[in-house]
C-alpha positions in Angstrom: 211.2 -23.7 -193.3 209.0 -26.8 -194.1 206.3 -26.1 -197.0 206.5 -22.6 -196.8 206.1 -22.7 -192.8 208.7 -22.1 -190.1 209.8 -25.1 -188.3 207.7 -25.8 -184.9 209.2 -25.4 -181.6 210.2 -28.3 -180.0 210.5 -29.4 -176.4 211.7 -32.9 -175.1 211.4 -34.7 -171.8 212.0 -37.9 -170.3 209.0 -39.3 -168.2 208.9 -42.5 -166.4 211.6 -43.8 -169.0 209.6 -42.7 -171.8 210.7 -40.1 -174.4 207.9 -37.2 -174.4 208.4 -34.7 -177.6 206.5 -31.7 -177.6 205.9 -29.6 -180.8 204.2 -26.2 -181.0 203.7 -24.8 -184.4 205.7 -21.4 -184.6 202.3 -19.8 -186.4 200.4 -20.7 -183.2 199.7 -17.7 -181.1 201.8 -17.6 -178.1 204.1 -20.5 -179.1 207.0 -19.8 -177.2 204.5 -19.4 -174.1 203.0 -22.6 -174.9 206.5 -24.3 -175.0 207.5 -23.0 -171.9 204.2 -23.9 -170.1 204.3 -27.4 -171.1 207.8 -28.1 -170.8 207.6 -26.9 -167.4 204.3 -28.9 -166.3 204.9 -32.1 -168.3 206.2 -33.9 -165.3 203.2 -32.8 -163.3 200.6 -33.7 -165.8 202.3 -36.8 -167.4 200.8 -39.4 -165.0 197.2 -38.5 -165.7 198.0 -38.2 -169.3 199.9 -41.6 -169.6 197.1 -43.6 -167.3 194.2 -42.2 -169.4 195.7 -43.1 -172.6 196.5 -46.8 -171.3 192.8 -46.9 -170.1 191.8 -45.9 -173.7 194.1 -48.3 -175.6 192.8 -51.3 -173.2 189.0 -50.0 -173.8 189.5 -49.9 -177.6 191.3 -53.3 -177.6 194.8 -51.9 -178.6 196.4 -52.7 -175.1 199.2 -54.8 -177.0 200.4 -51.7 -178.6 200.7 -49.5 -175.6 202.9 -48.2 -174.5 205.1 -47.0 -177.4 209.1 -46.4 -176.9 208.3 -42.7 -177.5 205.3 -40.2 -177.2 205.0 -37.1 -179.7 202.5 -34.5 -178.6 201.2 -31.6 -181.0 199.9 -28.9 -178.7 198.0 -25.8 -179.3 195.6 -23.3 -178.1 191.6 -24.2 -178.6 189.4 -21.6 -179.9 185.8 -20.8 -178.9 184.2 -22.0 -182.2 186.1 -25.3 -182.4 185.2 -28.7 -180.7 185.5 -28.2 -177.0 186.7 -24.7 -177.4 184.4 -23.3 -174.9 185.3 -25.9 -172.1 189.3 -25.9 -172.8 192.1 -23.6 -173.2 194.6 -26.3 -174.9 194.3 -29.3 -177.2 197.0 -31.8 -177.0 197.2 -34.7 -179.5 199.4 -37.6 -179.1 200.3 -39.4 -182.4 201.6 -42.8 -182.7 203.5 -45.0 -185.0 201.5 -46.6 -187.9 203.2 -49.9 -187.9 202.0 -50.9 -184.6 198.4 -50.4 -185.8 197.5 -52.1 -188.9 195.3 -50.1 -191.0 194.8 -46.9 -188.7 196.9 -44.1 -187.7 196.0 -43.6 -184.1 195.8 -40.4 -182.0 194.8 -39.7 -178.3 193.3 -36.2 -178.0 193.2 -34.4 -174.8 191.5 -31.1 -174.1 193.0 -29.0 -171.1 192.3 -26.0 -169.2 194.1 -23.2 -168.1 195.7 -25.2 -165.1 196.3 -28.3 -167.7 193.8 -30.5 -166.2 192.0 -32.8 -168.6 188.4 -31.8 -169.5 188.0 -34.2 -172.3 190.0 -37.1 -174.0 189.3 -39.5 -176.7 191.2 -41.9 -178.8 190.9 -41.5 -182.3 191.4 -44.9 -184.4 
């Protein structure tokens, strides 16, 4: 247990030479199903996620920091009352190392539908 919570579920994959670690909190409803879904589909959705993040880093002037050696993605379900909850089924947040980004800890958020297609994305610097 970590801080009173059970450890999250982890899945690891290698995509185009990058290590991708997917984390799902055990308290998330259907965590095992989400882990199975994302681990089985990451190869299919990776090209869209990667190119979208690359474009976002370029657009915000952080192209020198992209790509990192490893991608850490925290995944969960969206809820109807949350941001993008009516339009999406899943939220996937990529977190990047602080030392590469001066004073900010960047994230890249994806909102995905039931078929894991991107319905919205945004860098968070």
